[in-house]
Backbone as a chain_set.jsonl record, in Angstrom:
{"seq": "XXXXXXXXXXXXXXXXXXXXXXXXXXXXXXXXXXXXXXXXXXXXXXXXXXXXXXXXXXXXXXXXXXXXXXXXXXXXXXXXXXXXXXXXXXXXXXXXXXXXXXX", "coords": {"N": [[9.922, 15.466, 2.781], [8.72, 15.988, 0.437], [8.391, 14.741, -2.82], [8.883, 12.153, -2.053], [6.542, 10.85, -1.561], [3.835, 9.572, -3.421], [1.067, 9.516, -5.721], [-0.641, 7.598, -8.004], [-2.934, 6.668, -10.493], [-2.464, 4.204, -11.631], [-0.879, 2.767, -9.971], [-0.77, 0.741, -7.166], [-3.552, 0.755, -6.902], [-4.265, 3.438, -6.959], [-3.813, 4.368, -4.443], [-2.084, 6.293, -1.948], [1.39, 6.135, -2.033], [4.858, 5.211, -1.356], [7.087, 6.899, -3.303], [8.24, 5.42, -6.262], [8.038, 2.878, -5.324], [6.016, 0.039, -4.482], [4.823, 0.278, -2.071], [2.425, 1.153, 0.11], [1.43, 4.13, 1.876], [-0.415, 3.475, 3.774], [0.347, 0.794, 4.313], [2.775, 1.16, 5.692], [1.844, 2.541, 7.882], [0.191, 0.608, 9.104], [2.118, -1.35, 9.736], [3.707, 0.114, 11.543], [1.939, 1.449, 13.458], [0.013, -0.492, 14.108], [1.227, -2.976, 14.249], [3.421, -2.481, 15.686], [6.003, -2.066, 14.757], [9.204, -0.545, 14.524], [10.505, 2.313, 12.716], [13.107, 1.571, 11.831], [12.894, -1.248, 11.868], [10.987, -1.65, 9.919], [12.405, -0.851, 7.654], [14.313, -2.849, 7.677], [12.71, -5.038, 7.087], [11.743, -4.326, 4.59], [13.979, -3.781, 2.574], [14.419, -2.15, 0.34], [13.41, 0.257, 0.93], [14.173, 3.459, 2.388], [15.151, 4.877, 5.553], [14.338, 7.508, 5.558], [12.244, 7.384, 3.706], [10.334, 5.883, 5.119], [9.836, 7.527, 7.327], [8.825, 9.729, 5.909], [6.467, 8.629, 4.934], [5.118, 8.189, 7.365], [4.939, 10.831, 8.262], [3.303, 11.875, 6.267], [0.992, 10.445, 6.842], [0.345, 11.454, 9.435], [-0.28, 13.998, 8.717], [-2.503, 13.571, 7.14], [-4.499, 12.032, 8.347], [-7.275, 11.319, 8.429], [-7.852, 10.71, 5.738], [-6.183, 8.412, 5.27], [-7.159, 6.705, 7.251], [-9.734, 6.349, 6.256], [-9.09, 4.949, 3.925], [-8.157, 2.614, 5.099], [-10.459, 1.69, 6.326], [-12.115, 1.301, 4.077], [-10.666, -0.74, 2.799], [-10.859, -2.789, 4.719], [-13.681, -3.212, 4.604], [-13.917, -4.103, 1.962], [-12.47, -6.494, 2.079], [-14.057, -7.888, 3.908], [-16.44, -8.097, 2.426], [-15.502, -9.676, 0.342], [-14.865, -12.036, 1.753], [-17.434, -12.708, 2.568], [-18.747, -13.217, 0.149], [-17.206, -15.175, -0.956], [-16.856, -17.89, 0.413], [-14.69, -19.655, 2.67], [-13.17, -22.568, 1.564], [-11.729, -24.332, 3.077], [-12.671, -23.846, 5.722], [-15.341, -24.691, 5.331], [-14.928, -27.393, 4.771], [-13.809, -28.246, 7.206], [-15.962, -27.769, 8.942], [-17.783, -29.576, 7.858], [-16.48, -32.016, 8.333], [-16.52, -32.033, 11.082], [-19.259, -32.311, 11.534], [-19.696, -34.846, 10.42], [-18.087, -36.465, 11.974], [-18.272, -38.548, 14.769], [-18.844, -37.554, 18.136]], "CA": [[8.854, 14.57, 2.386], [8.396, 16.268, -0.939], [8.956, 13.833, -3.789], [8.972, 10.778, -1.539], [5.196, 10.294, -1.543], [3.214, 9.752, -4.714], [-0.223, 8.826, -5.983], [-0.86, 7.389, -9.409], [-4.081, 5.762, -10.648], [-1.992, 2.917, -12.115], [0.001, 2.123, -8.979], [-1.402, 0.46, -5.863], [-4.97, 1.122, -6.926], [-4.439, 4.854, -6.749], [-3.532, 4.737, -3.055], [-0.836, 7.033, -1.735], [2.503, 5.202, -1.744], [6.197, 5.758, -1.385], [7.46, 7.086, -4.701], [9.209, 4.411, -6.79], [7.813, 1.596, -4.628], [4.616, -0.376, -4.367], [4.532, 0.248, -0.651], [1.51, 2.241, 0.399], [1.534, 4.795, 3.173], [-1.265, 2.65, 4.611], [1.116, -0.341, 4.752], [3.719, 1.634, 6.679], [1.048, 2.861, 9.096], [-0.182, -0.669, 9.729], [3.311, -1.946, 10.334], [4.184, 0.921, 12.645], [0.926, 1.723, 14.457], [-0.785, -1.629, 14.517], [2.055, -4.13, 14.512], [4.465, -2.047, 16.643], [7.342, -2.058, 14.181], [9.867, 0.74, 14.475], [10.96, 2.613, 11.332], [14.263, 0.723, 11.517], [12.409, -2.606, 11.618], [10.314, -1.603, 8.622], [13.476, -0.825, 6.645], [14.911, -4.201, 7.674], [11.741, -5.937, 6.413], [11.622, -3.889, 3.195], [15.249, -3.097, 2.448], [14.453, -1.166, -0.753], [13.015, 1.56, 1.492], [15.147, 4.118, 3.277], [14.564, 5.398, 6.774], [13.671, 8.742, 5.196], [10.987, 6.977, 3.075], [9.39, 5.446, 6.162], [9.486, 8.768, 8.059], [7.991, 10.536, 5.031], [5.137, 7.974, 4.929], [4.481, 8.473, 8.645], [4.633, 12.251, 8.28], [2.132, 12.037, 5.42], [-0.154, 9.918, 7.622], [-0.028, 12.361, 10.498], [-0.892, 15.187, 8.056], [-3.671, 13.167, 6.385], [-4.997, 10.847, 9.098], [-8.649, 10.945, 8.011], [-7.76, 10.06, 4.42], [-5.579, 7.085, 5.421], [-8.124, 5.886, 8.009], [-10.816, 5.99, 5.317], [-8.557, 3.908, 3.056], [-8.121, 1.391, 5.908], [-11.851, 1.22, 6.505], [-12.568, 0.775, 2.782], [-9.982, -2.017, 2.593], [-11.489, -3.788, 5.576], [-14.978, -3.497, 4.054], [-13.714, -4.874, 0.75], [-12.066, -7.825, 2.536], [-15.245, -8.543, 4.485], [-17.339, -8.435, 1.317], [-14.919, -10.806, -0.381], [-15.066, -13.224, 2.596], [-18.867, -13.017, 2.573], [-19.148, -13.758, -1.146], [-16.304, -16.281, -1.333], [-16.603, -18.612, 1.641], [-13.488, -20.471, 2.744], [-13.361, -23.974, 1.347], [-11.14, -25.031, 4.222], [-13.618, -23.775, 6.843], [-16.464, -25.502, 5.003], [-14.526, -28.783, 4.915], [-13.684, -28.523, 8.655], [-17.334, -27.867, 9.513], [-18.37, -30.863, 7.383], [-15.798, -33.107, 9.056], [-16.999, -32.01, 12.475], [-20.591, -32.87, 11.504], [-19.606, -36.262, 10.107], [-17.302, -37.133, 13.001], [-19.005, -38.709, 16.043], [-18.145, -36.992, 19.282]], "C": [[8.532, 14.768, 0.913], [9.134, 15.343, -1.895], [9.014, 12.419, -3.336], [7.601, 10.083, -1.548], [4.524, 10.59, -2.866], [1.863, 9.072, -4.763], [-0.38, 8.792, -7.524], [-2.022, 6.395, -9.587], [-3.665, 4.341, -11.073], [-1.124, 2.182, -11.135], [-0.767, 1.953, -7.67], [-2.859, 0.908, -5.808], [-5.254, 2.569, -6.69], [-4.229, 5.324, -5.323], [-2.228, 5.476, -2.979], [0.271, 6.048, -1.359], [3.825, 5.935, -1.75], [6.66, 5.763, -2.836], [8.506, 6.031, -5.119], [9.018, 3.055, -6.174], [6.325, 1.278, -4.701], [4.294, -0.598, -2.9], [3.636, 1.447, -0.332], [1.808, 2.859, 1.744], [0.73, 3.952, 4.166], [-0.484, 1.428, 5.138], [2.08, 0.037, 5.887], [2.989, 1.919, 7.989], [0.66, 1.602, 9.833], [0.993, -1.284, 10.433], [3.738, -1.212, 11.598], [3.149, 1.027, 13.769], [0.238, 0.491, 14.964], [0.041, -2.875, 14.839], [3.269, -3.761, 15.379], [5.859, -2.051, 16.074], [7.916, -0.631, 14.203], [10.233, 1.04, 13.023], [12.161, 1.786, 10.916], [13.862, -0.692, 11.16], [11.726, -2.68, 10.273], [11.337, -1.632, 7.511], [14.171, -2.195, 6.543], [14.024, -5.171, 6.941], [11.589, -5.602, 4.944], [12.877, -3.074, 2.854], [15.37, -2.123, 1.275], [14.02, 0.219, -0.283], [14.146, 2.143, 2.303], [14.411, 4.57, 4.536], [13.792, 6.701, 6.477], [12.314, 8.446, 4.531], [9.923, 6.656, 4.114], [8.913, 6.669, 6.957], [8.563, 9.664, 7.192], [6.567, 9.951, 4.991], [4.425, 8.272, 6.24], [4.088, 9.945, 8.758], [3.355, 12.522, 7.427], [0.873, 11.565, 6.158], [-0.607, 10.895, 8.648], [-0.645, 13.671, 9.949], [-2.215, 14.866, 7.398], [-4.347, 11.964, 7.049], [-6.37, 10.417, 8.642], [-8.624, 10.236, 6.681], [-7.259, 8.621, 4.549], [-6.542, 6.181, 6.21], [-9.292, 5.471, 7.136], [-10.358, 4.897, 4.36], [-8.551, 2.579, 3.807], [-9.531, 0.812, 6.057], [-12.396, 0.652, 5.208], [-11.938, -0.557, 2.472], [-10.576, -3.107, 3.419], [-12.872, -4.203, 5.024], [-14.883, -4.372, 2.805], [-13.333, -6.306, 1.099], [-13.236, -8.595, 3.121], [-16.229, -8.963, 3.403], [-16.808, -9.634, 0.55], [-15.12, -12.109, 0.403], [-16.524, -13.671, 2.57], [-19.258, -13.705, 1.251], [-18.321, -14.914, -1.643], [-15.922, -17.051, -0.043], [-15.353, -19.507, 1.553], [-13.824, -21.931, 2.543], [-12.798, -24.822, 2.503], [-12.102, -24.994, 5.43], [-14.835, -24.656, 6.568], [-16.132, -26.99, 5.199], [-14.4, -29.144, 6.414], [-15.046, -28.647, 9.327], [-17.985, -29.193, 9.123], [-17.745, -32.019, 8.1], [-16.287, -33.208, 10.486], [-18.421, -32.626, 12.538], [-20.559, -34.369, 11.293], [-18.898, -37.039, 11.204], [-18.137, -37.282, 14.259], [-18.204, -38.18, 17.193], [-18.111, -37.945, 20.43]], "O": [[8.122, 13.833, 0.225], [10.35, 15.177, -1.797], [9.183, 11.528, -4.168], [7.529, 8.854, -1.543], [4.616, 11.703, -3.385], [1.556, 8.184, -3.968], [-0.266, 9.806, -8.213], [-2.072, 5.382, -8.889], [-4.427, 3.391, -10.893], [-0.668, 1.076, -11.426], [-1.339, 2.906, -7.141], [-3.331, 1.385, -4.776], [-6.353, 2.925, -6.267], [-4.427, 6.497, -5.005], [-1.36, 5.315, -3.837], [0.094, 5.224, -0.463], [3.907, 7.113, -2.099], [6.623, 4.733, -3.51], [9.498, 5.796, -4.43], [9.784, 2.14, -6.48], [5.496, 2.152, -4.952], [3.586, -1.537, -2.536], [4.039, 2.601, -0.485], [2.36, 2.216, 2.636], [1.175, 3.747, 5.296], [-0.644, 1.066, 6.304], [2.187, -0.663, 6.894], [3.47, 1.574, 9.068], [0.787, 1.53, 11.056], [0.892, -1.696, 11.589], [4.087, -1.835, 12.6], [3.461, 0.722, 14.92], [-0.098, 0.421, 16.146], [-0.394, -3.729, 15.611], [4.05, -4.633, 15.759], [6.826, -2.04, 16.836], [7.213, 0.345, 13.939], [10.27, 0.133, 12.192], [12.237, 1.341, 9.77], [14.43, -1.281, 10.241], [11.87, -3.672, 9.558], [11.167, -2.353, 6.528], [14.56, -2.63, 5.459], [14.523, -6.048, 6.236], [11.334, -6.49, 4.129], [12.846, -1.843, 2.846], [16.324, -1.348, 1.219], [14.22, 1.219, -0.973], [14.979, 1.415, 2.843], [13.182, 4.631, 4.559], [12.741, 6.96, 7.063], [11.344, 9.168, 4.761], [8.775, 7.089, 4.011], [7.72, 6.816, 7.221], [7.63, 10.278, 7.71], [5.586, 10.694, 5.012], [3.233, 8.58, 6.228], [3.025, 10.267, 9.29], [2.473, 13.285, 7.821], [-0.174, 12.21, 6.098], [-1.802, 11.168, 8.758], [-1.419, 14.344, 10.63], [-2.992, 15.779, 7.114], [-4.717, 11.0, 6.379], [-6.602, 9.218, 8.481], [-9.322, 9.236, 6.512], [-7.862, 7.707, 3.986], [-6.714, 5.013, 5.861], [-9.79, 4.353, 7.263], [-11.14, 4.011, 4.014], [-8.893, 1.541, 3.241], [-9.747, -0.393, 5.929], [-13.074, -0.376, 5.226], [-12.607, -1.435, 1.928], [-10.791, -4.218, 2.936], [-13.194, -5.39, 4.98], [-15.691, -5.283, 2.623], [-13.829, -7.242, 0.471], [-13.398, -9.789, 2.873], [-16.789, -10.058, 3.458], [-17.576, -10.511, 0.153], [-15.486, -13.139, -0.162], [-16.814, -14.867, 2.551], [-20.02, -14.671, 1.257], [-18.673, -15.565, -2.627], [-14.831, -16.885, 0.502], [-15.021, -20.036, 0.492], [-14.661, -22.484, 3.256], [-13.332, -25.878, 2.842], [-12.312, -26.017, 6.081], [-15.323, -25.314, 7.487], [-16.946, -27.75, 5.723], [-14.832, -30.218, 6.833], [-15.259, -29.517, 10.172], [-18.645, -29.844, 9.934], [-18.46, -32.957, 8.454], [-16.448, -34.298, 11.035], [-18.743, -33.362, 13.471], [-21.323, -35.095, 11.928], [-19.14, -38.24, 11.32], [-18.66, -36.297, 14.779], [-16.984, -38.344, 17.22], [-17.555, -37.626, 21.481]]}, "num_chains": 1, "name": "protein.A"}
């Protein structure tokens, strides 16, 4: 794992990522744990990664679960705040059409 995982303030917002890539450990975890992708499937989807890169990211996650989960939570909160302060124009238009359309 040594050398495969990196953190730089100028890359991926300072999140831990696979060295030499803009793929965060968090991304690999989401693909694997939440979307059910196998390491082989992740490599197929991101061919610049090696199987060793994916396994290193997962190993890092299992060694630093709290840190990565906090990153996930912070990202969700940021997305929610963005949605709250920047309402969807499409949703607004659909609501308006529903109001204007007789049922």
